[in-house]
DOROPA-430093 format. One record per residue (C-alpha): residue number from 1; residue in three letters; x, y, z negated. Coordinates in nm, 4 decimals. Layout:
  num  residu        c1        c2        c3
  NUM     ala         X         Y         Z
...
This chain:
  num  residu        c1        c2        c3
    1     met   -0.0062   -0.0021    0.0037
    2     glu    0.2927    0.2151   -0.0776
    3     lys    0.4565    0.1725    0.2536
    4     phe    0.1236    0.2411    0.4483
    5     arg    0.0769    0.5656    0.2460
    6     ala    0.4277    0.6537    0.3226
    7     val    0.3615    0.6011    0.6989
    8     leu    0.0521    0.7688    0.6879
    9     asp    0.2187    1.0737    0.5193
   10     leu    0.5025    1.0890    0.7612
   11     his    0.2175    1.1033    1.0590
   12     leu    0.0442    1.3635    0.9002
   13     lys    0.3897    1.5939    0.8584
   14     his    0.5043    1.5269    1.1855
   15     arg    0.1717    1.4638    1.4018
   16     asn    0.2632    1.7242    1.6531
   17     thr    0.6158    1.5960    1.7156
   18     leu    0.5020    1.2386    1.7335
   19     gly    0.2248    1.3509    1.9760
   20     tyr    0.4849    1.4967    2.1992
   21     val    0.7072    1.1781    2.1731
   22     leu    0.4165    0.9749    2.2471
   23     val    0.3277    1.1654    2.5562
   24     ser    0.7059    1.1620    2.6796
   25     leu    0.7419    0.7782    2.6490
   26     leu    0.3949    0.7257    2.8139
   27     thr    0.5173    0.9611    3.0817
   28     val    0.8606    0.7583    3.1108
   29     gly    0.6746    0.4196    3.1435
   30     gly    0.4322    0.5695    3.4042
   31     glu    0.7061    0.7261    3.6147
   32     arg    0.8876    0.3555    3.5992
   33     ile    0.5808    0.1921    3.7150
   34     phe    0.5069    0.4221    3.9870
   35     ser    0.9106    0.4110    4.1021
   36     thr    0.9319    0.0322    4.1097
   37     ala    0.5649   -0.0997    4.1880
   38     val    0.4073    0.1696    4.4022
   39     phe    0.6531    0.3946    4.5704
   40     gln    0.7654    0.2642    4.9001
   41     cys    0.9622    0.5414    5.0994
   42     pro    0.8701    0.5207    5.4637
   43     cys    1.1992    0.5970    5.5820
   44     ser    1.0635    0.8307    5.8444
   45     asp    1.1761    1.1632    5.9505
   46     ala    0.8557    1.2959    5.9759
   47     trp    0.7080    1.1476    5.6112
   48     asn    1.0279    1.1023    5.4112
   49     leu    0.9970    1.4719    5.2953
   50     pro    0.6218    1.4824    5.2014
   51     tyr    0.5747    1.1415    5.0699
   52     gly    0.9029    1.2139    4.8133
   53     leu    0.7509    1.5563    4.7138
   54     val    0.4266    1.4169    4.6646
   55     phe    0.5331    1.1482    4.4251
   56     leu    0.7510    1.3885    4.2235
   57     leu    0.5203    1.6708    4.2018
   58     val    0.1627    1.5821    4.2397
   59     pro    0.1915    1.3547    3.9088
   60     ala    0.3137    1.6492    3.7395
   61     leu    0.0625    1.8606    3.8424
   62     ala   -0.2259    1.6217    3.7240
   63     leu   -0.0151    1.6025    3.3875
   64     phe   -0.0233    1.9612    3.3650
   65     leu   -0.3690    1.9929    3.4098
   66     leu   -0.4636    1.7123    3.1793
   67     gly   -0.2527    1.9010    2.9199
   68     tyr   -0.5095    2.2076    2.9620
   69     val   -0.7944    1.9528    2.9503
   70     leu   -0.7196    1.8000    2.6277
   71     ser   -0.6058    2.0990    2.4394
   72     ala   -0.9023    2.2274    2.1894
   73     arg   -0.7770    2.5822    2.2566
   74     thr   -0.8851    2.5727    2.6165
   75     trp   -1.2199    2.4795    2.5235
   76     arg   -1.2339    2.7452    2.2398
   77     leu   -1.1246    2.9974    2.4793
   78     leu   -1.3288    2.8964    2.7812
   79     thr   -1.6814    2.7934    2.6133
   80     gly   -1.9319    3.0834    2.6506
   81     cys   -1.6646    3.3313    2.7911
   82     cys   -1.9046    3.3667    3.1198
   83     ala   -2.2584    3.3894    2.9364
   84     pro   -2.4515    3.7135    2.9479
   85     gly   -2.3348    3.9306    2.6613
   86     ala   -1.9742    3.7787    2.6441
   87     arg   -1.7222    4.0234    2.5314
   88     thr   -1.5266    4.1617    2.7957
   89     gly   -1.2295    4.4484    2.8104
   90     cys   -0.8602    4.5214    2.8503
   91     gly   -0.7987    4.3935    2.5030
   92     ala   -0.9761    4.0582    2.5191
   93     ala   -0.8260    3.9891    2.8890
   94     leu   -0.4990    4.0395    2.7464
   95     arg   -0.5360    3.8232    2.4524
   96     gly   -0.6834    3.5658    2.6694
   97     ala   -0.3876    3.5910    2.8674
   98     leu   -0.1223    3.5303    2.5897
   99     val   -0.3297    3.2549    2.4659
  100     cys   -0.3158    3.0865    2.8358
  101     ala    0.0503    3.1326    2.8416
  102     gln    0.0729    2.9505    2.5207
  103     leu   -0.1296    2.6786    2.6405
  104     ser    0.0491    2.6565    2.9717
  105     ala    0.3926    2.6244    2.7654
  106     val    0.2651    2.3065    2.5712
  107     ala    0.0752    2.1740    2.8872
  108     ala    0.4270    2.1554    3.0633
  109     val    0.5586    1.9164    2.8272
  110     ala    0.4447    1.6006    2.9979
  111     pro    0.5211    1.7115    3.3490
  112     leu    0.8394    1.8430    3.3104
  113     thr    0.9398    1.4916    3.1546
  114     trp    0.7930    1.3270    3.4662
  115     val    1.0008    1.5475    3.6649
  116     ala    1.3235    1.4969    3.4805
  117     val    1.2761    1.1285    3.4340
  118     ala    1.1919    1.0919    3.8195
  119     leu    1.5169    1.2902    3.9288
  120     leu    1.7319    1.0913    3.6826
  121     gly    1.6024    0.7862    3.8625
  122     gly    1.6821    0.9322    4.2125
  123     ser    1.4349    0.7314    4.3994
  124     phe    1.1915    1.0134    4.4863
  125     tyr    1.4544    1.2602    4.5456
  126     glu    1.6514    1.0296    4.7647
  127     cys    1.3585    0.9623    5.0103
  128     ala    1.2487    1.3601    5.0238
  129     ala    1.5924    1.4819    5.0733
  130     ser    1.6960    1.2235    5.3392
  131     gly    1.3950    1.3677    5.5531
  132     ser    1.5091    1.7350    5.5024
  133     ala    1.6898    1.9000    5.8107
  134     phe    1.8695    2.1321    5.5612
  135     val    2.0144    1.8435    5.3511
  136     ala    2.0875    1.6684    5.6587
  137     arg    2.2803    1.9658    5.8002
  138     arg    2.4930    1.9911    5.4999
  139     leu    2.5647    1.6311    5.4297
  140     cys    2.6223    1.5442    5.7867
  141     phe    2.8781    1.8054    5.8572
  142     gly    3.2126    1.6721    6.0006
  143     arg    3.0374    1.2915    6.0301
  144     ser    2.9405    1.1073    6.3241
  145     pro    2.7017    1.2805    6.5773
  146     gly    2.4056    1.0323    6.5076
  147     cys    2.4352    1.1054    6.1221
  148     ala    2.1175    1.3089    6.0929
  149     asp    1.8931    1.1069    6.2944
  150     gln    2.0066    0.7787    6.0810
  151     leu    1.9778    0.9717    5.7295
  152     pro    1.6074    0.9110    5.6867
  153     leu    1.6689    0.5489    5.7051
  154     val    1.9351    0.5611    5.4118
  155     pro    1.6667    0.4905    5.1362
  156     cys    1.5662    0.1734    5.3050
  157     his    1.9312    0.0549    5.3623
  158     gln    1.8876    0.0074    5.7267
  159     val    2.1764    0.2341    5.8466
  160     gln    2.4748    0.0515    6.0350
  161     ala    2.7295    0.3084    5.9927
  162     pro    2.8925    0.2458    5.6391
  163     asp    2.9840    0.6253    5.6044
  164     val    2.5987    0.7235    5.6693
  165     gln    2.4864    0.4614    5.4129
  166     asp    2.7371    0.5901    5.1566
  167     leu    2.5251    0.9201    5.1538
  168     gln    2.2765    0.7417    4.9246
  169     lys    2.5337    0.7529    4.6473
  170     glu    2.5589    1.1527    4.7019
  171     leu    2.1746    1.1922    4.7111
  172     lys    2.1353    0.9858    4.3904
  173     ala    2.4372    1.1907    4.2173
  174     gln    2.2526    1.5473    4.3285
  175     ser    1.9177    1.3961    4.1827
  176     gln    2.0612    1.3138    3.8537
  177     val    2.2517    1.6185    3.8295
  178     leu    1.9266    1.8244    3.8831
  179     gly    1.7730    1.5871    3.6415
  180     trp    2.0036    1.6651    3.3446
  181     val    2.0154    2.0470    3.4328
  182     leu    1.6526    2.0786    3.4100
  183     ile    1.6546    1.8957    3.0664
  184     ala    1.9379    2.1153    2.9624
  185     val    1.7272    2.4278    3.0727
  186     val    1.3923    2.3100    2.9004
  187     ile    1.5780    2.2521    2.5877
  188     ile    1.7423    2.6023    2.5887
  189     val    1.4442    2.7983    2.6719
  190     leu    1.2509    2.5870    2.4054
  191     leu    1.5041    2.6941    2.1551
  192     ile    1.5045    3.0413    2.2486
  193     phe    1.1121    3.0627    2.2355
  194     thr    1.0762    2.8766    1.8936
  195     ser    1.3518    3.1186    1.7478
  196     ile    1.2211    3.4167    1.8877
  197     thr    0.8427    3.3350    1.7773
  198     arg    0.9760    3.2254    1.4401
  199     cys    1.1835    3.5609    1.4166
  200     leu    0.8740    3.7670    1.5019
  201     ser    0.6396    3.5633    1.2592
  202     pro    0.4544    3.8114    1.0231
  203     val    0.4199    3.5343    0.7365
  204     ser    0.6913    3.3585    0.5581
  205     phe    0.7994    2.9839    0.6386
  206     leu    0.6057    2.8638    0.3006
  207     gln    0.3186    3.0430    0.3940
  208     leu    0.2928    2.8860    0.7352
  209     lys    0.3132    2.5476    0.5274
  210     phe    0.0452    2.6447    0.3016
  211     trp   -0.1487    2.7590    0.6367
  212     lys   -0.1388    2.4573    0.7910
  213     ile   -0.2465    2.2604    0.4670
  214     tyr   -0.5538    2.4948    0.4250
  215     leu   -0.6548    2.4273    0.7971
  216     glu   -0.6366    2.0666    0.7519
  217     gln   -0.8293    2.0813    0.4325
  218     glu   -1.0880    2.3309    0.5863
  219     gln   -1.1338    2.1015    0.9112
  220     gln   -1.2024    1.7965    0.7147
  221     ile   -1.4526    1.9640    0.4736
  222     leu   -1.6347    2.1328    0.7731
  223     lys   -1.6640    1.7831    0.9445
  224     ser   -1.7881    1.6104    0.6270
  225     gln   -2.0341    1.9213    0.5562
  226     ala   -2.1509    1.9162    0.9096
  227     thr   -2.2153    1.5344    0.9439
  228     glu   -2.4109    1.5595    0.6128
  229     his   -2.6148    1.8633    0.7039
  230     ala   -2.6965    1.7103    1.0622
  231     thr   -2.7816    1.3948    0.8879
  232     lys   -3.0346    1.5519    0.6484
  233     leu   -3.1917    1.7663    0.8950
  234     ala   -3.2261    1.4668    1.1616
  235     lys   -3.3966    1.2439    0.8776
  236     glu   -3.6494    1.5303    0.8142
  237     asn   -3.6956    1.5764    1.1414
  238     ile   -3.7745    1.2230    1.2225
  239     lys   -3.9880    1.1746    0.8793
  240     cys   -4.2196    1.4521    0.9934
  241     phe   -4.2540    1.3311    1.3151
  242     phe   -4.3815    0.9888    1.2043
  243     glu   -4.5946    1.1567    0.9111
  244     cys   -4.7192    1.4171    1.1237
  245     ser   -4.6236    1.6952    0.8702
  246     his   -4.4375    2.0110    0.9130
  247     pro   -4.0678    1.9833    0.7892
  248     lys   -3.9016    2.1770    0.4932
  249     glu   -3.7141    2.5092    0.5890
  250     tyr   -3.3470    2.4606    0.6535
  251     asn   -3.0994    2.7194    0.6621
  252     thr   -2.8765    2.6698    0.9461
  253     pro   -2.6106    2.9013    1.1117
  254     ser   -2.7603    3.0913    1.4001
  255     ile   -2.6079    3.0569    1.7529
  256     lys   -2.4616    3.4271    1.7105
  257     asp   -2.2926    3.2630    1.3654
  258     trp   -2.1436    2.9605    1.5679
  259     gln   -2.0152    3.2025    1.8495
  260     gln   -1.8440    3.4005    1.5886
  261     ile   -1.6761    3.1439    1.4131
  262     ser   -1.5714    2.9801    1.7632
  263     ser   -1.3857    3.2847    1.8666
  264     leu   -0.9954    3.2685    1.9121
  265     tyr   -0.8099    3.3780    1.6034
  266     thr   -0.6129    3.6952    1.6011
  267     phe   -0.3831    3.8385    1.3310
  268     asn   -0.4362    4.1628    1.1355
  269     pro   -0.1646    4.2491    0.8831
  270     lys   -0.4170    4.4616    0.6996
  271     glu   -0.6209    4.1260    0.6112
  272     gln   -0.5220    3.7815    0.5236
  273     tyr   -0.7349    3.5454    0.6515
  274     tyr   -0.6438    3.1691    0.7464
  275     ser   -0.8971    3.1076    0.9918
  276     ile   -1.2167    3.2478    1.1737
  277     leu   -1.4628    3.0777    0.9568
  278     his   -1.2226    3.2259    0.6437
  279     lys   -1.2686    3.5738    0.8141
  280     tyr   -1.6562    3.5044    0.8907
  281     val   -1.7637    3.4476    0.5249
  282     asn   -1.5707    3.7231    0.3948
  283     arg   -1.7257    4.0075    0.6018
  284     lys   -1.8500    4.3039    0.4048
  285     glu   -2.1945    4.3012    0.5724
  286     lys   -2.4203    4.0103    0.7028
  287     asn   -2.4542    4.1409    1.0303
  288     gln   -2.0905    4.2580    1.0739
  289     ser   -1.8976    4.1067    1.3780
  290     ile   -1.5844    3.9669    1.3346
  291     arg   -1.4705    3.9987    1.6887
  292     ser   -1.1088    4.1269    1.7355
  293     ser   -1.0273    4.4760    1.6898
  294     lys   -0.7699    4.6875    1.8216
  295     glu   -0.5331    4.6246    1.5264
  296     asp   -0.5513    4.2449    1.5759
  297     val   -0.2927    4.0811    1.7704
  298     val   -0.2418    3.7253    1.8928
  299     val    0.0941    3.5698    1.7091
  300     pro    0.2397    3.2760    1.9110
  301     val    0.3620    3.1194    1.5677
  302     leu    0.0168    3.1006    1.4602
  303     gly   -0.1264    2.9382    1.7602
  304     phe   -0.1898    2.6090    1.5372
  305     val   -0.4982    2.7931    1.3988
  306     asp   -0.7043    2.7955    1.7420
  307     ser   -0.5463    2.4300    1.8144
  308     ser   -0.7514    2.2420    1.5363
  309     asp   -1.0895    2.1409    1.5624
  310     met   -1.3270    1.8983    1.3839
  311     asn   -1.1604    1.5909    1.5317
  312     ser   -0.7774    1.7041    1.4770
  313     thr   -0.5767    1.8594    1.2088
  314     pro   -0.2532    2.0543    1.2457
  315     asp    0.0697    1.9322    1.1677
  316     leu    0.2581    1.9878    0.8360
């Protein structure tokens, strides 16, 4: 039991990191399956380049879009944004753009992993580059006259001239170098971005820890209370249906109330609220709107506030 609790605590504390690792491993496995079981270079002057690029980039694009779809923050941003009476303006548009940029950075993890692993494998790049006229001119400079015409056959080992077939090693070397360069660039950019967002954080390290603990507890209790309230309301309605009676009055949040607590979180240094729900229950007047004001800003390090929902909790 103690070992199980230790594993559970580890999962809760590093949930986000473990999620990225799992996504990366699944991406690596998917790329290996594609490159060995599905990918077959046509070895054609007309098809090598588009075929190789499709296998290299289209799955990356699909993973990128899937990252948007699976993010709770995406649907928090989009749900109701086009409804009549939705709040629009330069400030709201700017905050939406900043949130989209953060979503794009998170969604890019899986596609960048795909491209990096594919480049390290070399199969997709070899096929695509062998069909490129630009690459052919560079590789075949100073070689036999038929080198450029035979280069598309290199991935299929159908070239008779040994010096032309040896170009496959050069193509694979180029692909692997590009893969390692991409990995290095991503790590450097990630380190710089994380360092900058932490340096610009308006709250301290320990308060961030407390903030994440609060959000975890809030979402767990919200889900529990919502389930309990919905169950009571459903039971009362079904009971009244069969008894042909009128239901008791239940206090349920209005559409406007749900809209307000579903809006994006913005930070205000003059007010210390740990979530949009926290801000809502502490409003001064019952009819007061809690939508973002001019003083509210989107803080990248607090992006986890909108990432949590009733079915997920933030990492510790």
